[in-house]
C-alpha positions in Angstrom: 18.8 -19.5 11.4 17.1 -16.6 13.3 14.2 -16.3 15.2 11.7 -13.5 16.4 9.7 -14.5 19.3 6.8 -12.3 20.6 4.3 -13.4 23.2 0.5 -13.1 22.9 0.1 -14.6 19.5 -3.1 -16.3 18.5 -4.1 -19.9 17.9 -6.2 -21.5 15.5 -10.0 -21.3 15.7 -10.3 -23.9 18.5 -8.4 -21.5 20.8 -5.6 -23.7 21.8 -2.4 -24.9 20.2 -0.3 -23.2 17.4 -1.0 -22.2 13.9 2.1 -23.3 11.8 2.7 -21.6 8.5 5.5 -22.9 6.2 6.9 -20.8 3.3 9.5 -21.9 0.7 10.9 -19.0 -1.3 14.3 -17.2 -1.7 16.5 -16.0 1.3 15.4 -13.4 3.7 17.0 -11.9 6.8 14.5 -12.7 9.7 14.9 -9.8 11.9 11.7 -7.5 11.8 10.5 -9.3 8.8 7.4 -10.5 10.5 5.9 -9.0 13.8 4.0 -10.9 16.4 5.2 -14.4 15.4 7.9 -16.9 16.1 9.8 -16.8 12.8 12.4 -19.3 11.8 14.6 -18.9 8.7 16.0 -22.3 7.6 18.8 -21.5 5.3 22.6 -21.0 5.0 22.4 -17.4 4.1 26.1 -16.6 4.5 27.5 -15.1 1.3 24.0 -15.0 -0.4 22.1 -11.8 -1.2 18.5 -11.3 0.4 15.8 -12.1 -2.1 13.4 -9.2 -2.7 10.9 -11.7 -3.9 10.9 -13.5 -0.5 10.8 -10.1 1.4 7.7 -9.1 -0.7 6.0 -12.4 0.3 6.5 -11.9 4.0 5.6 -8.2 3.9 2.4 -9.0 2.1 1.5 -11.8 4.4 2.2 -9.8 7.5 -1.1 -8.1 8.0 -2.8 -11.5 8.0 -0.3 -13.0 10.5 -0.7 -9.9 12.8 -4.6 -10.4 12.6 -4.4 -13.8 13.8 -1.9 -12.8 16.5 -4.3 -10.2 17.9 -7.4 -12.5 17.8 -6.7 -14.7 20.9 -4.1 -16.2 23.0 -1.9 -18.9 21.5 1.1 -18.8 19.1 1.8 -18.4 15.5 5.0 -20.0 14.0 6.4 -19.2 10.5 9.0 -21.6 9.2 10.6 -19.9 6.1 12.7 -22.2 4.0 15.2 -20.2 1.6 16.3 -21.8 -1.6 18.0 -20.3 -4.7 15.4 -18.7 -7.1 17.9 -17.9 -9.9 17.6 -19.5 -13.3 17.9 -22.9 -11.9 15.7 -23.5 -8.9 17.1 -25.9 -6.3 14.8 -28.9 -6.8 16.7 -30.9 -4.2 16.4 -28.2 -1.5 12.8 -27.7 -2.3 12.2 -31.4 -1.7 14.0 -31.3 1.6 12.1 -28.3 2.8 8.9 -29.9 2.0 9.9 -32.8 4.1 10.8 -30.8 7.1 7.6 -28.9 6.9 5.7 -32.0 6.7 7.3 -33.4 10.0 6.4 -30.0 11.7 2.7 -30.6 11.1 2.2 -27.5 9.0 -1.3 -26.0 8.9 -0.7 -23.6 5.9 1.8 -24.0 3.2 2.8 -21.1 1.0 4.6 -21.8 -2.3 5.2 -18.8 -4.3 7.8 -20.4 -6.7 6.9 -22.5 -9.8 9.1 -25.4 -11.3 8.9 -26.2 -14.9 9.7 -29.8 -14.3 7.8 -31.6 -11.5 9.6 -33.9 -9.1 8.0 -37.1 -7.9 9.3 -36.7 -4.4 8.0 -33.3 -4.0 4.6 -34.2 -5.5 4.4 -37.2 -3.0 5.1 -35.1 0.0 2.7 -32.3 -1.0 0.0 -35.0 -1.5 0.8 -36.5 1.9 0.7 -33.1 3.6 -2.7 -32.4 2.0 -4.2 -35.7 3.2 -3.2 -34.7 6.6 -5.0 -31.5 6.6 -2.4 -29.0 5.3 -3.8 -26.3 3.1 -1.3 -25.5 0.2 -1.3 -22.3 -1.7 0.9 -22.4 -4.9 1.6 -19.7 -7.5 0.2 -20.6 -10.9 3.3 -19.2 -12.6 3.8 -16.3 -14.9 2.9 -18.3 -18.0 0.7 -16.3 -20.5 -1.5 -18.6 -22.4 -0.4 -21.8 -20.7 -1.6 -24.0 -17.8 -0.4 -23.7 -14.2 3.1 -24.8 -13.5 4.2 -27.4 -10.8 3.3 -27.6 -7.8 0.2 -25.4 -8.5 -0.9 -27.9 -11.2 -1.4 -30.6 -8.5 -5.0 -31.3 -7.5 -4.0 -31.1 -3.8 -3.0 -27.4 -4.0 -4.9 -24.2 -4.4 -3.4 -22.7 -7.6 -3.4 -19.0 -7.5 -3.6 -16.7 -10.4 -3.2 -12.9 -10.7 -6.3 -10.6 -11.5 -6.6 -6.8 -12.3 -8.9 -4.5 -10.4 -11.9 -5.8 -12.5 -11.2 -9.5 -11.5 -10.0 -10.6 -14.9 -6.7 -12.4 -15.3 -3.6 -10.5 -15.8 -2.1 -11.1 -19.2 0.7 -13.2 -17.7 -1.6 -15.4 -15.5 -2.2 -19.0 -16.9 -5.6 -19.6 -18.5 -6.1 -23.2 -17.2 -5.5 -25.0 -13.9 -6.1 -21.9 -11.8 -8.4 -22.2 -8.7 -8.4 -18.6 -7.4 -7.7 -15.2 -8.9 -6.4 -12.5 -6.6 -6.0 -8.9 -7.4 -2.4 -7.6 -7.7 -1.3 -4.1 -8.9 -0.5 -3.4 -12.6 3.0 -4.0 -13.6 5.4 -6.5 -15.0 5.2 -10.0 -13.7 8.7 -9.9 -12.1 7.4 -7.1 -9.9 4.8 -9.3 -8.3 2.9 -11.7 -10.7 1.3 -14.8 -9.4 3.7 -15.0 -6.5 2.4 -11.7 -5.3 -1.2 -13.0 -5.8 -0.3 -16.2 -3.7 0.9 -14.0 -0.8 -2.2 -11.9 -1.0 -4.2 -15.1 -1.0 -2.3 -16.2 2.2 -3.1 -12.9 3.8 -6.8 -13.1 3.0 -6.9 -16.7 4.3 -5.1 -15.6 7.5 -7.5 -12.8 8.1 -10.4 -15.2 7.9 -8.6 -17.6 10.4 -8.4 -14.5 12.6 -12.2 -14.3 12.6 -12.7 -17.8 13.8 -12.4 -20.2 10.8 -9.9 -23.0 10.7 -7.6 -23.1 7.8 -9.7 -25.6 5.9 -12.8 -23.4 6.2 -10.8 -20.3 5.5 -9.5 -22.0 2.2 -13.0 -22.7 1.1 -14.0 -19.2 1.7 -11.2 -18.0 -0.2 -12.2 -20.1 -3.2 -15.7 -18.9 -3.0 -14.8 -15.2 -2.9 -12.1 -15.2 -5.4 -13.0 -18.0 -7.8 -11.7 -19.0 -11.2 -12.8 -22.2 -12.7 -9.8 -24.8 -12.8 -10.1 -26.5 -16.3 -8.3 -29.7 -17.1 
């Protein structure tokens, strides 16, 4: 685990305490990945290659984190849990990371990964976190013509799809179970996709927090400004 600590970061809208952000993605090397936050990487990275997917997530979120940092005194903490994102996602590692983030009182949870098969334990943890006030952003998955994958399919999450410059869904973005559409550059889904859209949604939400909203209010504003009607 590594950490990057910078003083003078900002708190949530009430002016005191910390804003705690959780991310579960691939592995990253923490040094320099996020400015103006206390950054913790929770993963045994020895012998594993850094994930470009995870790096893109953090770089996309960084302007939002820095906006919160510059708003007022306080602290922003990012806990990043790296799990394998190869052909077989590490469901057990995902479950464990969720439980740790639940114990830390996470305000904003970013889930750019999608599982084909839901796990009851992960679903239970996400539901508990939502009830305790955690805002959960989850990638809808790159599933053309289908519905959002797990965990974006859960009613406790904000399911994020990918839009083009006109606000229409990208060809790979699911057609049902999507709450918000966020613009991402043209290209193949592996170059960004709904994972990139989720990171963009996190950036937008954090920028709204920097202007005085709490995370719940910022989530409502995100859904209002980038709507896509979730259908059963």
